C-alpha positions, 0 to 999 in steps of 0.5 A, spaced: 411 831 069 409 831 062 403 836 064 408 840 068 413 841 062 408 843 057 404 848 062 411 851 063 413 852 056 406 854 054 406 859 059 413 862 057 411 862 050 405 866 052 410 871 056 415 871 051 411 870 044 417 872 039 423 868 043 426 862 040 425 857 045 429 851 044 429 847 050 426 844 056 430 841 062 428 837 068 434 838 072 436 838 080 435 830 081 436 829 088 435 822 091 438 819 098 440 811 096 435 808 101 431 814 103 428 820 100 427 821 092 425 829 091 422 832 085 426 835 080 426 842 077 424 844 070 428 849 066 426 852 060 431 856 055 430 861 049 436 864 045 434 870 048 434 868 055 440 865 054 443 871 051 441 875 057 445 871 062 451 870 058 458 873 061 465 874 058 467 868 062 461 864 060 458 865 054 451 863 051 454 856 048 457 854 055 451 855 058 446 852 053 445 846 057 447 848 064 439 849 066 441 851 073 444 858 070 437 859 066 433 864 068 426 861 067 425 856 072 419 852 075 420 849 082 416 843 085 409 845 087 406 842 093 402 837 089 409 835 086 412 834 093 406 830 095 407 826 089 415 825 091 413 823 098 409 818 096 414 815 091 419 815 097 414 811 101 414 806 096 421 806 095 422 805 103 417 801 105 418 795 108 426 794 109 427 798 103 429 793 098 425 796 092 428 802 093 433 802 087 427 799 082 422 805 084 428 810 083 429 807 076 422 807 074 421 814 077 427 816 072 425 812 066 418 816 067 421 822 067 424 820 060 418 818 058 415 825 060 420 829 056 419 825 050 411 826 050 412 833 052 416 835 046 411 831 041 405 835 045 408 842 044 411 841 037 404 838 035 400 844 037 406 849 034 408 852 041 415 850 039 418 848 033 421 842 031 428 844 033 425 844 040 428 838 045 426 836 052 431 832 056 432 829 063 439 832 065 441 828 071 448 829 074 452 824 070 448 825 063 446 818 063 438 820 062 439 825 056 440 820 050 434 816 052 430 822 051 433 824 044 434 821 037 441 819 035 441 825 031 438 830 036 444 827 041 449 829 035 446 836 034 445 838 041 450 834 045 456 832 041 460 830 046 455 824 048 455 822 041 463 822 041 463 818 047 458 813 045 462 812 039 468 811 043 465 806 047 462 802 041 469 802 038 472 799 045 467 794 046 469 791 040 476 789 042 478 783 046 479 783 053 486 785 053 486 790 048 480 793 052 484 794 058 490 796 055 486 802 051 483 804 058 489 804 061 492 809 056 486 813 056 487 814 064 494 816 063 493 821 057 495 828 059 488 830 056 483 824 056 480 822 049 473 820 049 470 816 053 474 820 058 478 818 064 473 817 069 469 813 065 475 809 063 476 808 070 469 806 072 469 801 066 476 797 069 472 797 075 466 794 072 470 788 069 473 787 076 479 782 078 480 780 071 484 787 070 488 786 076 494 783 072 495 789 067 493 794 073 498 791 077 504 791 072 502 799 070 503 800 077 510 799 077 512 803 071 507 809 072 510 816 074 504 817 078 502 811 082 496 813 087 490 812 082 493 805 080 494 803 087 487 806 089 484 802 083 487 795 085 484 796 092 477 797 088 478 791 084 478 786 090 484 782 088 488 780 094 493 775 090 500 775 092 503 779 086 498 785 087 499 785 095 507 785 094 506 791 089 502 795 093 507 793 099 513 796 095 509 802 094 508 803 101 515 802 103 518 806 098 521 813 101 522 816 095 515 816 092 510 821 094 505 821 100 499 820 095 502 814 092 504 811 099 497 813 102 493 810 097 497 804 096 496 803 104 489 804 103 489 799 098 492 794 102 487 795 108 481 794 103 484 788 101 484 785 108 492 786 109 492 792 114 496 787 118 502 789 113 502 796 115 502 795 123 510 793 123 511 800 119 506 804 123 512 808 127 516 810 121 510 811 116 508 818 114 502 820 118 498 821 112 500 814 110 499 811 116 492 814 117 489 813 110 491 806 111 488 805 118 481 808 116 480 806 108 476 800 110 471 804 114 470 810 109 466 811 103 472 809 099 471 801 101 464 802 097 467 803 090 468 796 086 468 790 090 466 792 097 470 790 103 466 787 108 466 791 115 471 788 120 473 792 126 478 787 128 484 789 124 483 796 126 483 794 133 489 790 133 493 796 129 491 801 134 493 796 140 500 796 137 500 804 135 495 807 140 498 814 139 494 814 132 488 813 135 486 821 136 488 822 128 484 816 126 478 818 130 479 825 127 479 822 120 473 818 122 469 824 124 462 825 123 461 827 116 467 825 113 464 820 109 462 813 112 461 806 108 454 804 108 453 797 111 449 791 108 445 786 112 450 781 112 455 786 116 450 788 121 453 783 126 460 786 125 458 793 127 454 791 133 460 788 135 464 794 134 459 798 139 463 794 144 470 796 142 475 799 147 477 804 142 472 810 141 473 811 134 470 804 133 464 805 137 463 812 134 463 809 127 459 803 129 454 808 132 453 812 125 453 806 120 448 802 124 443 808 124 443 808 117 442 801 116 436 797 116 435 793 122 431 787 124 427 787 130 432 784 135 438 788 132 434 794 133 433 792 140 440 791 141 442 797 138 437 802 142 440 799 148 447 800 146 445 808 144 442 808 151 449 806 154 453 810 149 450 816 152 454 815 158 460 813 154 467 815 157 469 819 151 465 825 150 465 824 142 461 818 143 456 821 148 455 826 143 454 821 137 449 817 141 445 824 142 445 825 134 443 818 133 438 817 138 432 819 134 434 814 129 435 808 134 428 809 136 425 809 129 
């Protein structure tokens, strides 16, 4: 990566000798957890090239650190793609247990390459000392690792403000932290570190924040975000369950508030509380509640162990909801990712009386790392599913067949 950055900046310097080149960015990082790790692109920008793409809507400052909009781009070469394939092979070898470690190492190697590339280019006077090279992942978490604190303040002042806010909040005691974070989330314009980071922080603290979040749920004007967070915290204590059930049953509240409260109840293993209400709940509230533990939502925070039995019971009580549940849990809707300990439950789901469950199990198992006996049982189930009475399950079996063989 170091050589590729250096070569590209030097090439642009040769082509544009009078341009004021101010930065290079490694961007368009792409990785599928447990799967492919792709080689990113490299962008280089000068003040002049930046001005050439500025518009009335997006001026030069708005695009200064938006490398996807820069005109000078270097795509991965065949050699880069070959190296990325070898990294992917190393990450996915065996049962893929090394994937996160290999991915982290790849990102840190890119950071080191950026820092080295700047030193090389400044040393040979290809660029001035104001030049920086950064790894720009989607969350901007790698950027500060590439720069000095002074460079972060100069080029990315928003990151500097965010870090100052994080340091200040970190110095507070737990109760003060939680109160501060709740205030940031509720603010009409969230101050640093922002609503998303504050929510993530509460999620990281975990169940210890549940009493404060539950108390806020009862008074908040918009309740959905707090209901959703309670589901992610994994605290199924009676006070939390009672508060969520009250939101679900309150007909004066908006549909989003009630739907996320239903989803949270289901994530906290209390879908049974929804079943007696299904015939009088709004459609979206009922469907969200029945499907939440099987979507990517359940992977946030404390994961809800895969268990199809509550859904089987709910659909038995309200069979008219099977079609909307099946539609909501259609391929591409965002399924949960299951771990090794959940494979037995998923395999059992292949024998469910409900097509929505059988199809869901087919897909989540296709992406799971299966042992030899589990793989054999799955292949048998996929073969059987190609003759399933429900066309949706038959079509799904065809789609996952190659993965079942692999």
